[in-house]
Short mmCIF file of the C-alpha atoms (twelve columns), coordinates in Angstrom:
data_MODEL
# 
_entry.id   MODEL 
# 
loop_
_atom_site.group_PDB 
_atom_site.id 
_atom_site.type_symbol 
_atom_site.label_atom_id 
_atom_site.label_alt_id 
_atom_site.label_comp_id 
_atom_site.label_asym_id 
_atom_site.label_seq_id 
_atom_site.Cartn_x 
_atom_site.Cartn_y 
_atom_site.Cartn_z 
_atom_site.pdbx_PDB_model_num 
ATOM 1   C CA . MET A 1   -6.120  58.442 100.731 1 
ATOM 2   C CA . GLN A 2   -4.234  57.962 103.861 1 
ATOM 3   C CA . GLU A 3   -0.634  56.282 103.752 1 
ATOM 4   C CA . LYS A 4   -0.422  52.577 104.513 1 
ATOM 5   C CA . ASP A 5   1.092   52.649 108.106 1 
ATOM 6   C CA . ASN A 6   4.894   53.460 108.199 1 
ATOM 7   C CA . HIS A 7   5.261   52.036 104.667 1 
ATOM 8   C CA . ALA A 8   8.810   53.345 104.461 1 
ATOM 9   C CA . ARG A 9   10.114  51.490 107.632 1 
ATOM 10  C CA . HIS A 10  7.704   48.186 107.143 1 
ATOM 11  C CA . ALA A 11  7.809   48.094 103.090 1 
ATOM 12  C CA . GLU A 12  7.115   44.871 101.433 1 
ATOM 13  C CA . VAL A 13  9.407   42.789 99.418  1 
ATOM 14  C CA . ASP A 14  8.155   40.113 97.185  1 
ATOM 15  C CA . GLY A 15  4.516   41.099 98.550  1 
ATOM 16  C CA . GLU A 16  5.691   40.073 102.213 1 
ATOM 17  C CA . PRO A 17  6.036   42.688 105.293 1 
ATOM 18  C CA . ASN A 18  9.230   43.049 106.597 1 
ATOM 19  C CA . ASN A 19  9.032   44.395 110.101 1 
ATOM 20  C CA . ARG A 20  12.774  44.810 111.218 1 
ATOM 21  C CA . PRO A 21  13.122  48.177 112.717 1 
ATOM 22  C CA . GLY A 22  14.816  50.583 110.361 1 
ATOM 23  C CA . PHE A 23  14.439  48.701 107.273 1 
ATOM 24  C CA . VAL A 24  13.817  50.240 104.291 1 
ATOM 25  C CA . ALA A 25  13.129  48.226 101.221 1 
ATOM 26  C CA . SER A 26  13.341  49.196 97.485  1 
ATOM 27  C CA . ALA A 27  9.724   48.817 97.049  1 
ATOM 28  C CA . THR A 28  9.966   47.280 93.762  1 
ATOM 29  C CA . SER A 29  7.217   44.687 94.085  1 
ATOM 30  C CA . LEU A 30  3.433   45.069 93.765  1 
ATOM 31  C CA . PRO A 31  2.028   44.247 97.472  1 
ATOM 32  C CA . ARG A 32  -0.187  41.204 97.991  1 
ATOM 33  C CA . TYR A 33  -2.774  43.364 99.105  1 
ATOM 34  C CA . ALA A 34  -3.263  45.253 95.772  1 
ATOM 35  C CA . ARG A 35  -3.668  42.544 93.226  1 
ATOM 36  C CA . LEU A 36  -5.459  39.356 92.520  1 
ATOM 37  C CA . PRO A 37  -3.649  35.960 92.153  1 
ATOM 38  C CA . ILE A 38  -5.281  35.762 88.336  1 
ATOM 39  C CA . ASN A 39  -5.899  37.965 85.195  1 
ATOM 40  C CA . ARG A 40  -7.084  37.956 81.692  1 
ATOM 41  C CA . CYS A 41  -3.759  39.096 79.949  1 
ATOM 42  C CA . ASN A 42  -0.134  37.720 79.387  1 
ATOM 43  C CA . LEU A 43  1.140   38.878 82.457  1 
ATOM 44  C CA . PRO A 44  0.211   38.448 85.943  1 
ATOM 45  C CA . ALA A 45  -0.287  41.238 88.353  1 
ATOM 46  C CA . ALA A 46  2.912   41.003 90.144  1 
ATOM 47  C CA . ILE A 47  5.009   41.632 87.175  1 
ATOM 48  C CA . LEU A 48  2.843   44.271 85.257  1 
ATOM 49  C CA . GLY A 49  2.275   45.866 88.443  1 
ATOM 50  C CA . SER A 50  5.595   46.403 89.457  1 
ATOM 51  C CA . LEU A 51  8.298   48.911 89.622  1 
ATOM 52  C CA . SER A 52  10.493  46.566 87.252  1 
ATOM 53  C CA . PHE A 53  7.478   46.577 84.545  1 
ATOM 54  C CA . GLN A 54  7.529   50.432 84.591  1 
ATOM 55  C CA . ARG A 55  11.323  50.455 84.298  1 
ATOM 56  C CA . ALA A 56  11.459  47.834 81.500  1 
ATOM 57  C CA . PRO A 57  7.928   47.317 79.907  1 
ATOM 58  C CA . ALA A 58  6.536   44.770 77.606  1 
ATOM 59  C CA . PRO A 59  3.473   44.630 75.493  1 
ATOM 60  C CA . LEU A 60  0.426   43.606 77.229  1 
ATOM 61  C CA . GLN A 61  -2.263  41.553 75.513  1 
ATOM 62  C CA . LEU A 62  -5.786  40.825 76.956  1 
ATOM 63  C CA . ASP A 63  -6.827  36.999 76.194  1 
ATOM 64  C CA . GLY A 64  -8.663  36.636 72.697  1 
ATOM 65  C CA . VAL A 65  -9.176  40.513 71.716  1 
ATOM 66  C CA . ALA A 66  -6.670  40.804 69.048  1 
ATOM 67  C CA . GLU A 67  -7.848  37.504 67.677  1 
ATOM 68  C CA . LEU A 68  -11.572 38.222 67.817  1 
ATOM 69  C CA . HIS A 69  -11.099 41.615 66.000  1 
ATOM 70  C CA . ARG A 70  -8.364  40.594 63.803  1 
ATOM 71  C CA . GLY A 71  -10.279 41.557 60.603  1 
ATOM 72  C CA . LEU A 72  -10.510 45.592 62.265  1 
ATOM 73  C CA . PHE A 73  -6.723  45.204 62.828  1 
ATOM 74  C CA . ALA A 74  -5.930  44.043 59.510  1 
ATOM 75  C CA . LEU A 75  -8.099  46.948 57.714  1 
ATOM 76  C CA . LEU A 76  -6.187  49.618 60.133  1 
ATOM 77  C CA . ASP A 77  -3.027  48.288 58.840  1 
ATOM 78  C CA . ARG A 78  -3.921  49.533 55.286  1 
ATOM 79  C CA . LEU A 79  -4.676  53.024 56.659  1 
ATOM 80  C CA . ASP A 80  -2.084  55.415 56.973  1 
ATOM 81  C CA . ASP A 81  -4.348  58.427 57.950  1 
ATOM 82  C CA . ALA A 82  -5.291  58.308 62.099  1 
ATOM 83  C CA . THR A 83  -8.176  60.169 61.635  1 
ATOM 84  C CA . GLU A 84  -9.404  57.321 59.267  1 
ATOM 85  C CA . ARG A 85  -8.308  54.646 61.371  1 
ATOM 86  C CA . ALA A 86  -10.289 56.457 64.122  1 
ATOM 87  C CA . GLN A 87  -13.531 56.270 61.836  1 
ATOM 88  C CA . ALA A 88  -12.826 52.581 60.849  1 
ATOM 89  C CA . PHE A 89  -12.786 51.720 64.601  1 
ATOM 90  C CA . ARG A 90  -15.755 53.469 65.626  1 
ATOM 91  C CA . LEU A 91  -17.911 51.829 62.928  1 
ATOM 92  C CA . HIS A 92  -16.353 48.478 63.546  1 
ATOM 93  C CA . MET A 93  -17.369 49.023 67.560  1 
ATOM 94  C CA . ASN A 94  -20.965 50.100 66.428  1 
ATOM 95  C CA . ALA A 95  -21.382 47.006 64.429  1 
ATOM 96  C CA . ALA A 96  -19.397 44.595 66.449  1 
ATOM 97  C CA . PHE A 97  -21.647 45.485 69.545  1 
ATOM 98  C CA . PHE A 98  -24.860 46.650 67.891  1 
ATOM 99  C CA . LEU A 99  -24.292 50.390 69.665  1 
ATOM 100 C CA . ASP A 100 -26.775 51.995 67.300  1 
ATOM 101 C CA . GLN A 101 -29.336 49.199 67.285  1 
ATOM 102 C CA . PRO A 102 -29.560 47.866 71.368  1 
ATOM 103 C CA . GLU A 103 -32.253 45.793 70.481  1 
ATOM 104 C CA . GLN A 104 -30.234 43.446 68.049  1 
ATOM 105 C CA . ALA A 105 -28.240 42.885 71.171  1 
ATOM 106 C CA . GLY A 106 -31.064 41.590 73.154  1 
ATOM 107 C CA . LEU A 107 -31.830 44.921 75.013  1 
ATOM 108 C CA . THR A 108 -35.123 46.758 75.062  1 
ATOM 109 C CA . ALA A 109 -36.063 50.373 74.759  1 
ATOM 110 C CA . GLY A 110 -37.418 50.454 78.476  1 
ATOM 111 C CA . GLN A 111 -33.795 49.287 80.247  1 
ATOM 112 C CA . LYS A 112 -32.156 52.385 81.766  1 
ATOM 113 C CA . ARG A 113 -28.807 51.522 80.646  1 
ATOM 114 C CA . ALA A 114 -29.447 50.061 77.269  1 
ATOM 115 C CA . ARG A 115 -27.490 53.166 75.796  1 
ATOM 116 C CA . ALA A 116 -24.662 53.028 77.821  1 
ATOM 117 C CA . ASP A 117 -21.386 52.679 75.865  1 
ATOM 118 C CA . TYR A 118 -17.841 52.876 76.057  1 
ATOM 119 C CA . LEU A 119 -18.130 56.704 74.898  1 
ATOM 120 C CA . ARG A 120 -20.246 57.443 77.442  1 
ATOM 121 C CA . ILE A 121 -18.518 55.649 80.168  1 
ATOM 122 C CA . MET A 122 -15.249 57.357 79.264  1 
ATOM 123 C CA . ARG A 123 -17.370 60.919 79.440  1 
ATOM 124 C CA . GLY A 124 -18.458 59.720 82.846  1 
ATOM 125 C CA . TRP A 125 -14.996 58.837 84.332  1 
ATOM 126 C CA . SER A 126 -13.646 62.463 82.848  1 
ATOM 127 C CA . PHE A 127 -16.492 64.162 84.939  1 
ATOM 128 C CA . ASP A 128 -16.132 61.913 87.925  1 
ATOM 129 C CA . SER A 129 -13.657 59.334 88.513  1 
ATOM 130 C CA . ASP A 130 -15.352 58.175 91.750  1 
ATOM 131 C CA . GLY A 131 -18.605 57.629 89.902  1 
ATOM 132 C CA . ARG A 132 -20.622 54.810 88.713  1 
ATOM 133 C CA . GLU A 133 -18.590 55.106 85.301  1 
ATOM 134 C CA . GLY A 134 -15.423 55.091 87.506  1 
ATOM 135 C CA . ALA A 135 -16.429 51.914 89.094  1 
ATOM 136 C CA . ALA A 136 -16.830 50.528 85.970  1 
ATOM 137 C CA . LEU A 137 -13.595 51.227 84.605  1 
ATOM 138 C CA . LYS A 138 -12.110 50.156 88.040  1 
ATOM 139 C CA . GLY A 139 -13.655 46.907 88.028  1 
ATOM 140 C CA . TRP A 140 -12.501 46.258 84.351  1 
ATOM 141 C CA . VAL A 141 -8.937  47.077 85.339  1 
ATOM 142 C CA . GLU A 142 -9.589  44.485 88.239  1 
ATOM 143 C CA . SER A 143 -10.664 41.730 86.112  1 
ATOM 144 C CA . ARG A 144 -8.434  42.027 83.126  1 
ATOM 145 C CA . PHE A 145 -5.307  43.153 84.916  1 
ATOM 146 C CA . GLY A 146 -5.665  41.694 88.274  1 
ATOM 147 C CA . LEU A 147 -4.958  45.302 90.081  1 
ATOM 148 C CA . LEU A 148 -7.409  45.707 92.887  1 
ATOM 149 C CA . PRO A 149 -8.700  49.506 93.230  1 
ATOM 150 C CA . ARG A 150 -7.169  51.278 96.139  1 
ATOM 151 C CA . TYR A 151 -9.591  54.360 96.202  1 
ATOM 152 C CA . HIS A 152 -13.161 54.857 95.182  1 
ATOM 153 C CA . GLY A 153 -14.804 57.926 97.189  1 
ATOM 154 C CA . GLY A 154 -12.469 56.871 99.942  1 
ATOM 155 C CA . PRO A 155 -9.410  54.586 100.736 1 
ATOM 156 C CA . ILE A 156 -9.849  51.110 100.050 1 
ATOM 157 C CA . ARG A 157 -8.092  49.197 102.589 1 
ATOM 158 C CA . ASP A 158 -10.356 46.273 104.127 1 
ATOM 159 C CA . PHE A 159 -11.656 44.356 101.636 1 
ATOM 160 C CA . SER A 160 -14.785 43.227 103.640 1 
ATOM 161 C CA . GLY A 161 -15.315 47.253 104.449 1 
ATOM 162 C CA . GLU A 162 -17.904 49.480 103.652 1 
ATOM 163 C CA . ALA A 163 -15.867 51.469 101.081 1 
ATOM 164 C CA . TYR A 164 -14.792 48.237 98.923  1 
ATOM 165 C CA . ARG A 165 -18.678 47.409 99.130  1 
ATOM 166 C CA . HIS A 166 -19.998 50.671 97.801  1 
ATOM 167 C CA . TYR A 167 -17.391 50.225 95.094  1 
ATOM 168 C CA . LEU A 168 -18.590 46.805 94.225  1 
ATOM 169 C CA . GLU A 169 -22.305 47.976 94.272  1 
ATOM 170 C CA . MET A 170 -21.351 51.117 91.839  1 
ATOM 171 C CA . ARG A 171 -19.542 48.239 89.915  1 
ATOM 172 C CA . ALA A 172 -22.246 46.108 89.606  1 
ATOM 173 C CA . THR A 173 -25.049 49.482 88.929  1 
ATOM 174 C CA . ALA A 174 -22.705 50.585 86.385  1 
ATOM 175 C CA . LEU A 175 -22.704 47.050 84.378  1 
ATOM 176 C CA . TYR A 176 -26.304 45.830 85.031  1 
ATOM 177 C CA . GLY A 177 -28.468 46.116 81.680  1 
ATOM 178 C CA . THR A 178 -26.084 47.146 79.513  1 
ATOM 179 C CA . ASN A 179 -24.344 45.578 76.409  1 
ATOM 180 C CA . ALA A 180 -21.404 43.779 76.803  1 
ATOM 181 C CA . LEU A 181 -19.294 47.152 78.095  1 
ATOM 182 C CA . GLU A 182 -16.287 45.367 79.660  1 
ATOM 183 C CA . ALA A 183 -15.848 43.642 76.160  1 
ATOM 184 C CA . GLN A 184 -16.146 47.058 74.759  1 
ATOM 185 C CA . PHE A 185 -13.525 48.288 76.890  1 
ATOM 186 C CA . ASP A 186 -11.178 45.535 75.931  1 
ATOM 187 C CA . LEU A 187 -11.283 46.792 72.380  1 
ATOM 188 C CA . LEU A 188 -10.993 50.322 73.229  1 
ATOM 189 C CA . TYR A 189 -7.482  49.570 75.039  1 
ATOM 190 C CA . THR A 190 -6.610  47.109 72.480  1 
ATOM 191 C CA . TYR A 191 -7.117  49.774 69.790  1 
ATOM 192 C CA . SER A 192 -5.192  52.436 71.836  1 
ATOM 193 C CA . GLN A 193 -2.187  50.059 72.058  1 
ATOM 194 C CA . TYR A 194 -2.420  49.648 68.385  1 
ATOM 195 C CA . GLU A 195 -2.588  53.299 67.841  1 
ATOM 196 C CA . LEU A 196 0.398   54.164 70.247  1 
ATOM 197 C CA . ALA A 197 2.637   51.645 68.800  1 
ATOM 198 C CA . ARG A 198 1.988   53.270 65.373  1 
ATOM 199 C CA . GLN A 199 2.485   56.984 66.649  1 
ATOM 200 C CA . HIS A 200 5.494   56.630 68.572  1 
ATOM 201 C CA . PRO A 201 7.180   53.321 67.362  1 
ATOM 202 C CA . GLU A 202 10.461  54.021 68.841  1 
ATOM 203 C CA . ARG A 203 9.277   54.786 72.333  1 
ATOM 204 C CA . SER A 204 8.520   52.752 75.369  1 
ATOM 205 C CA . HIS A 205 7.259   55.358 77.626  1 
ATOM 206 C CA . LEU A 206 5.197   59.014 77.696  1 
ATOM 207 C CA . THR A 207 6.046   62.054 80.284  1 
ATOM 208 C CA . LEU A 208 2.752   62.576 81.845  1 
ATOM 209 C CA . TYR A 209 1.679   65.155 84.858  1 
ATOM 210 C CA . ARG A 210 -0.722  64.859 87.516  1 
ATOM 211 C CA . GLY A 211 -1.696  67.739 89.625  1 
ATOM 212 C CA . LEU A 212 -2.825  67.125 93.290  1 
ATOM 213 C CA . ASN A 213 -3.510  68.815 96.612  1 
ATOM 214 C CA . ARG A 214 -1.907  66.126 99.032  1 
ATOM 215 C CA . MET A 215 0.826   64.032 98.402  1 
ATOM 216 C CA . ASP A 216 -0.752  61.764 101.045 1 
ATOM 217 C CA . ASP A 217 -3.411  60.685 98.275  1 
ATOM 218 C CA . HIS A 218 -0.924  58.290 96.734  1 
ATOM 219 C CA . GLU A 219 0.461   55.670 98.879  1 
ATOM 220 C CA . THR A 220 4.101   55.786 99.471  1 
ATOM 221 C CA . LEU A 221 6.215   52.859 99.494  1 
ATOM 222 C CA . ALA A 222 9.717   54.494 99.476  1 
ATOM 223 C CA . SER A 223 11.415  57.752 99.663  1 
ATOM 224 C CA . THR A 224 14.582  58.524 97.908  1 
ATOM 225 C CA . ASP A 225 14.640  62.246 98.712  1 
ATOM 226 C CA . ARG A 226 12.302  65.057 98.903  1 
ATOM 227 C CA . SER A 227 11.388  65.037 95.258  1 
ATOM 228 C CA . HIS A 228 11.663  61.386 94.326  1 
ATOM 229 C CA . ARG A 229 9.104   58.343 95.866  1 
ATOM 230 C CA . THR A 230 7.777   55.208 95.308  1 
ATOM 231 C CA . VAL A 231 4.385   55.150 95.124  1 
ATOM 232 C CA . LEU A 232 1.504   52.417 94.567  1 
ATOM 233 C CA . LEU A 233 -1.143  54.380 92.305  1 
ATOM 234 C CA . ASN A 234 -4.761  53.561 92.076  1 
ATOM 235 C CA . ASN A 235 -5.620  50.836 89.427  1 
ATOM 236 C CA . LEU A 236 -6.661  53.404 86.983  1 
ATOM 237 C CA . ASN A 237 -5.602  56.953 87.235  1 
ATOM 238 C CA . SER A 238 -5.779  60.247 85.103  1 
ATOM 239 C CA . PHE A 239 -2.781  62.354 83.778  1 
ATOM 240 C CA . THR A 240 -1.807  64.758 81.080  1 
ATOM 241 C CA . ALA A 241 0.776   65.492 78.929  1 
ATOM 242 C CA . ASN A 242 0.400   69.246 79.281  1 
ATOM 243 C CA . ARG A 243 2.448   70.380 82.294  1 
ATOM 244 C CA . ASP A 244 0.892   73.623 82.387  1 
ATOM 245 C CA . ARG A 245 -2.747  72.101 82.569  1 
ATOM 246 C CA . ALA A 246 -1.508  69.696 85.728  1 
ATOM 247 C CA . ASP A 247 -0.332  72.563 87.481  1 
ATOM 248 C CA . GLU A 248 -4.452  73.843 87.878  1 
ATOM 249 C CA . PHE A 249 -5.196  70.897 89.748  1 
ATOM 250 C CA . GLY A 250 -3.047  71.442 92.979  1 
ATOM 251 C CA . ASP A 251 -0.266  72.455 94.783  1 
ATOM 252 C CA . HIS A 252 2.023   69.161 93.994  1 
ATOM 253 C CA . LEU A 253 2.539   68.200 90.609  1 
ATOM 254 C CA . LEU A 254 3.600   64.585 89.853  1 
ATOM 255 C CA . THR A 255 5.931   63.943 87.090  1 
ATOM 256 C CA . VAL A 256 5.742   60.049 85.969  1 
ATOM 257 C CA . GLU A 257 7.277   57.876 83.291  1 
ATOM 258 C CA . VAL A 258 4.437   55.981 82.201  1 
ATOM 259 C CA . PRO A 259 4.936   52.741 79.989  1 
ATOM 260 C CA . LEU A 260 2.991   52.963 76.520  1 
ATOM 261 C CA . ALA A 261 1.599   49.688 77.639  1 
ATOM 262 C CA . LYS A 262 -0.215  50.991 80.521  1 
ATOM 263 C CA . VAL A 263 -2.082  53.822 78.577  1 
ATOM 264 C CA . PHE A 264 -5.721  52.435 78.385  1 
ATOM 265 C CA . SER A 265 -6.893  55.622 76.399  1 
ATOM 266 C CA . TYR A 266 -6.391  59.066 75.868  1 
ATOM 267 C CA . SER A 267 -8.438  62.069 74.680  1 
ATOM 268 C CA . ARG A 268 -6.675  62.416 70.838  1 
ATOM 269 C CA . LEU A 269 -7.362  58.510 70.283  1 
ATOM 270 C CA . LEU A 270 -10.845 59.569 69.044  1 
ATOM 271 C CA . PRO A 271 -10.759 63.184 67.604  1 
ATOM 272 C CA . GLY A 272 -14.375 64.875 68.948  1 
ATOM 273 C CA . MET A 273 -15.301 61.952 70.609  1 
ATOM 274 C CA . LEU A 274 -13.652 62.040 73.757  1 
ATOM 275 C CA . GLN A 275 -13.904 65.172 76.067  1 
ATOM 276 C CA . GLY A 276 -10.482 66.683 77.267  1 
ATOM 277 C CA . GLU A 277 -7.190  67.738 75.760  1 
ATOM 278 C CA . ASP A 278 -4.011  65.620 76.387  1 
ATOM 279 C CA . GLU A 279 -5.764  63.672 78.616  1 
ATOM 280 C CA . TYR A 280 -4.284  59.985 79.287  1 
ATOM 281 C CA . THR A 281 -6.212  57.242 81.864  1 
ATOM 282 C CA . VAL A 282 -3.291  55.296 83.393  1 
ATOM 283 C CA . ILE A 283 -3.451  52.015 84.722  1 
ATOM 284 C CA . GLY A 284 -1.806  51.487 87.930  1 
ATOM 285 C CA . GLY A 285 0.719   49.720 90.317  1 
ATOM 286 C CA . VAL A 286 4.211   50.822 91.475  1 
ATOM 287 C CA . TYR A 287 5.879   53.618 89.963  1 
ATOM 288 C CA . GLU A 288 8.817   55.964 90.445  1 
ATOM 289 C CA . VAL A 289 7.433   59.385 90.555  1 
ATOM 290 C CA . GLU A 290 9.116   62.888 90.678  1 
ATOM 291 C CA . MET A 291 7.146   65.550 92.917  1 
ATOM 292 C CA . ALA A 292 7.368   69.124 92.925  1 
ATOM 293 C CA . THR A 293 5.594   71.631 95.397  1 
ATOM 294 C CA . TRP A 294 4.686   75.247 94.321  1 
# 
């Protein structure tokens, strides 16, 4: 990605540009061009996408998901073993969305995308985050959290431009002829949050890492020194908890304190079912990051 023109000098405060020469804002707000006015969770995008949220996060709840699947979470409360909980989740997901019997959901054997489910999408994301599966997931974040994508196969800066139209086409193709994929993502996120709360009851953040070749791949809103920046991340991103693993993916290493509430999913959530090791899929917005260069 290319940086938005001169972010340091023309940063935004509360979503509005400030063009006074030499002005450097704290860049704590999520710019208006990166968010929708409505979403489907308990906090608006302007709050959950802000730097203030990274510093002092709160639980994020998608509308109606916990209530609709309350039987699953009542069962999970009675299970002390994480592997047993993962198996219960998978069985519930299969039953709730007829994943093993797509014809019961009104799909036919001839439909090309009838077997597309949350696991196939997550595996596709791991292979290519700018592919069809990535567009489906970024579209889900856009819909549920109100965070607009900033990159999909190229920078998205003009929402009437070719890059955004291409993303919309891929998103539509990914969802067409499938069985409530976005509702499956809703439940996957809610289960991920449940597990994180049980496994890390005293923690609010995870320290995660991302390797990249060019720092310009992220939009810088402000810089305090050579090692610390405030950046606008894409609305969905891949990170790892393994610093050595992140080093393999570029000359720059980002270290980020990620709120647990912004972890969509992670590889250890469903042992043996998701690829990768210590991989985390993280919802974007404004973040303070530490950068190291090799």
